[in-house]
N, C-alpha and C positions, 0 to 999 in steps of 0.2 A: 630206404625211403627216397623217393625222387621228388624234386621240387620243380614245378612248372610255373613260370612267370608268364601270365597271359597278357598280351598286348594287342590292342586293336590297331589295324592298319592306319596310316596317316590319311589326311583328307583328300577327297576327290571333289570334282566339280559338283557331283550330285549330293555329297555331304553338305557342301556350302548352300546348295539350293534346297536342302531338306527333302530330297527325293529318296524313295525307297530303292535301294540298289539290289539287294538280294543276289540272285544268281547272274544278274547282268554284269558282265566283266568290264568294269570301268577302271581306267588307269588313274594314278595320282595326278593331281593338278600341280602347278608350280608351287603353290603354297604348301601342299602336302609333301612335296619333295624337300622343301626347306624344313618343314616340321620334322621329318624323319632325320635329317642331318642334325638338327638340334637334339633330338632324342638320342642319337648315337653318341654325341658328346657327353650327355648326362649319364648314359649307361656304361661309359667306358671304364668306370671304377668297379663295376660288378663283374663277377666271374661266371660266365656261362660256358657250358661244355659245347653247346651247339645252338643253332637256331632252327626251329621247325616252322614251316609256313604253309598256309592255305595255298592252293594252286592259283587263286584268282590274282589278276594283274596287280591290284592295289596292295595286296599282301606281299606278293613276290617282290614288287618294287620297294616297298618299305623294308623288307628283309634284306634285300641286296644292299641298300644304303647302310643299314645297321651292320651287316656282315663286313662291309668294307672297313668301317671304323673299328669294329671289335675283332677283326681278323678271325672270323669264324666261317665255317661252311653253312650252307642252307640246305636243308632237306625238305622236299615238298611232300606233304601228306594230304591226299585228295579229300579225306574224310573231314578235314578242318574247313572246308569251303563254307560260305555263308548260307543261311537258310534260304530256300527258294520261296519267294513271296508271290509267285504266280502272276495273276492279273494285276496285282498292286504295284509291281515294279515300274519305276519311272514316274510314279505319282507321289505326292506328299500326303501325309496323314490328314491334314485339314481338308484337302481336296476330296479325299475319300469319305470323310465324315459328312461333308456337305452334299456330295453326290449320291451317297447311299446311307441316308439317315438310319441310325440304329444298327446297321450291319456290322460295322467295326466293333462297336461296343458289345454286341451279342457274341461275336467271335472271341473277344478278349475275355469274356467271362468263362470261357472253356479252359483257361489256365494252360496246363501242359498240353491239352488237346487242341489248342489254338492252331488253326491252319487257314491261311489266306486262300481265296478261291484259286483252284488249280495250282496250289503251292505245296509246301512241306510243313508238317506239324512240328511243334517244339519237341514232342516225344521222339520223333525220328532224328532231329538234330542232336538231341542229347545222346541217343543210342550210338550214332556213328562217331560223334566227337569223343565221348567217353572211351569207346573202343580204340580210337586213334591214340589217345593218351596212354592207355594201357599197353599198346603195342609199340610205342615210340622206342622204348629201350631195346626191345628185341631187334628192331630194324636199324636203329641209328646210334646206339650208345651203350653206356654201362649203368648198372644200378647205382644209385646215389648221385647221379649227375643233376646239375641244375640246367634246365632247358628253357630258353626263351621261345615262346610260342606266339607267332604273329598270325592273327586270324581276324575274327569279325565280332561285332557287338552281340548278335544273337547267339553265337557259339559260346562266347564268354558268359553271357547271362545264363544259358542252359547249364553249363558246367558248374558255375558258382552257386546258382540257386539250388541245384541238385545236391551239391556238397553240404549246403547249409540246411537242407530239408525245407526249402521255401517253395511256395507256389507262385503262380503268376497272376494272382488276383489283381484286377484293375485298381483296387484300393489298397493293395499291399505296399509295404515299405520298399522303396527303391534304394538299394544299397550300393549299386555300381555307379561310379562317376565317370563321365566321358574322358577318355584319354588318360586314365590312371592305369597303373599296373595292378594286376590282381594275381595273387599267388596261391597255388594249390600244392599241398604236399600229399603224396599218395604212397601208402605203404603197400608194397607188392608182396604177395605170399611166396 
């Protein structure tokens, strides 16, 4: 059984401005760099075999700061990149709701089929992210390892909601908390 501790990257300027980042490759802001340094201190007592990161700047920078403190290597896994939010990137949700009344809500009712205009569906994010976790051990480590995975909010939501058999109903329970660690244990055959 392998343990994966999922962590969202530290803050960017767009996080602070509540803009949708998606596949836009935004670096950490100074506040985010400090946030990652604080996390590294808190995580120093945990034993991870390695860090696996999304290839996006914000995740790579967070991983590098953590790796320096934890004395670990970072392996980049492209399938852990953030969901592509297409035409919504660079905008905030309230702006979209005002500009396109009912469109956001209609797409949200699709649950796992949710896909922003010219973007990527949650189903696709789950498929690539789940495959990435299952392949991590073959590429980067040993069965039974505890791996720190630095990625993105949508990726974490897809993995955790799938593991718990949850849907993405707009009125459904929101179980994930921002900037918390979320752990998955996967039994490999």
